[in-house]
N, C-alpha and C positions, 0 to 999 in steps of 0.2 A: 435485378427481378432474375435473370438467368441463373446467376450464382446461388441466389436463395432457392431455386427448383432443383438446382443439381445436388445442393447440400441435403435438401430434405429427401430427395430421391435417394442419395447414397444413404442417409440414415435410416429410412424405411427399408431398403432393400438389403442392407446389411443386417438389420434385426431380422427380417424374414429370411434370408438366406443363410446368415451365420448363426442364427439363434431359434427360431421357430421350427423351420424345416428339419435341421439337424434333430431337435427334440422329438419332433413328430416322427421321424425314422426310428430313430432310437427306442421311443415308447411303443410304436407299433412293431417293432421287432421283439422286444421283450414281452408283450402281450400275445402275438400270434405265434411265435416261433421262440420259445423260452429255451428250449435245449441248444438250438442253433445260436442264438443270441450270447449264450453263456459260454460259446466255445466248445460247444458238442462234448463236455466234461463227461467222461464216464466213471461214476463212484462204485466202490464196492459196498455191500450191504452195512458196512460199519461206517459209511461216510467218506472213507478215504478215496482220493482222486487217483484213479489209474493211468490216466491219460486223456487224450482227446480221440474220439472217434474218427475224426477227420486226419490224424498224424500218424505216419508209420512209426512203429516201435521196433527196436531189435531184438528179436527172440532167435537166439541161436543153438539151444539145445536139440538134441534129436527127437525129443518129446513134443516139438512145437512146430507148427505151420512156419515157415520161414517167408518173411516178405522179400519183396523186391530188394535188389542191392541198394544202397543209397550213396550218394555223394556229397551229401550235406555236411559240410564240417568234416574235420580231421577223421573222426570215428564214425561219421555217418549218422544218419537220423537226429541231427542237431537243427532243429527249429529256427535258431537264429541265424543259420548259415544254409538257407534253402538254396538249392541251386544245383544244376547238374554238371557233368563233366565237361560238355562243350566240344567233344571230339568227334572229328569228321568219320564217316564209315570207312574212310581209306587210311586212317589212323592206325600204325603198327601198335601203339600202345592200347588202344581199344580192342583191336583184333586179339592181341595177346590176353587181354583181361578176360575177354568173353570166352575164349578158348578154355583158358583156365577155369572160369566159371561153369561151363559146360561140363568139363571133365568132374570137377567137386560135385555138381549137382548129379550127375550120373552114378557117382560112387557113393554118395550119401543116401540116395534113394533107391539103389541096387537096381538101376537100369541097364537095358542092354546097349552097346555102342550105335544100334540103328534106331533106337528112341528118339523121337522129334521131340525136342525141348522148347516150351513156349518162350518167346522172346522176354517177356516179363520175369522170367526165373533167373535172368542172367543180366539184364539191363536195367539200369536205373530210370525212374520217370524224370521228368524235366525238373520237377522241385526236390526229387531225392526224399519225399515225404510221403509220398502216396501209400496209404493205409491198406489198399485192394491190391490182390494178386487175380488173375484169371481163374475161373473154375478148372480149366485144365490144367494149370500150374497146381492147384488144391488137390486135384484128384491124382498127380502124379506123387506127391507127398503123403497122401492118405496110407498106405500100407505101411509107410516107415512110423507115422506117428501112432497108429493103431497097434502095432508092434510094441512101440516103447512103452505106450500107455495102458497095453493089454485091454483093449476094448475091442468090440467088434468093427466092422467096416460100416455095417448098418448103422449102429448107433452114431460113429463117427460122421456119417453123410447127413444124417439128422440135425448134427451141429451144425455143419457146413449149411445146410439148405437155411437155417434160421439167420444166417449173417451173410447170405448171398442176395446181391441185388441183381434183378434181371434186367435186359437191355430195356432201355426207355421206348414205351409204346411198342415193344417187341420188333422194333426197328433199327434202334441206334445204338452201337455199342454190343458189348457181350456180357455175359454173366460174370460178376466180380464177387470175390469174396474179401469181406473185412477180417484181416489177419489178426489184428489185435483183439477184435471182439471175439473171434473163435478161441484164441489161445487163452483169453481172461475166463471164457465159460468153462473150457477144459480143465483150468485151474481150479475152478469152483470159485472164482473171485468175482462172479456175478450173481451170486446167491444160487447156486446150483448148476446142474449141468443142462 
């Protein structure tokens, strides 16, 4: 009798937890959150997939806002090799890499030697795939991008504002800018500026 009860419970729970529950979660996600459930894929007006709004992309030209550095994969920004460098703050390799990044960032953005550089401008996120930079980082890059694209700071600030997420409830975190969305918008790949 106990064996029969155990078998029936195994079959019933297997069907519920291994079949019905995952299907319910899947369809609830598809119905209530279709963008997120589809990988947050961003499409150009012609339907071409540009990428995901949740994954960092490598934009390296002077006309682009640059994302955080990435340690994901050999060339960085490889979604199949997500992960950080895992170097200690006392690591000579990390200190040298950050020092080079700070010098490059200052030179590229024409900043003075005493200008404070946001940490996200020179350090990778834990996954190496964070699509966001701090608003402070974006504002330091704004003059370079405006100069290269020959657009006003005011117009560029409007684009930044469109893709800036403020802190949650005004309490947690700081405003962040989705670099990929901003760059795609500036390229006119999202259907205009």
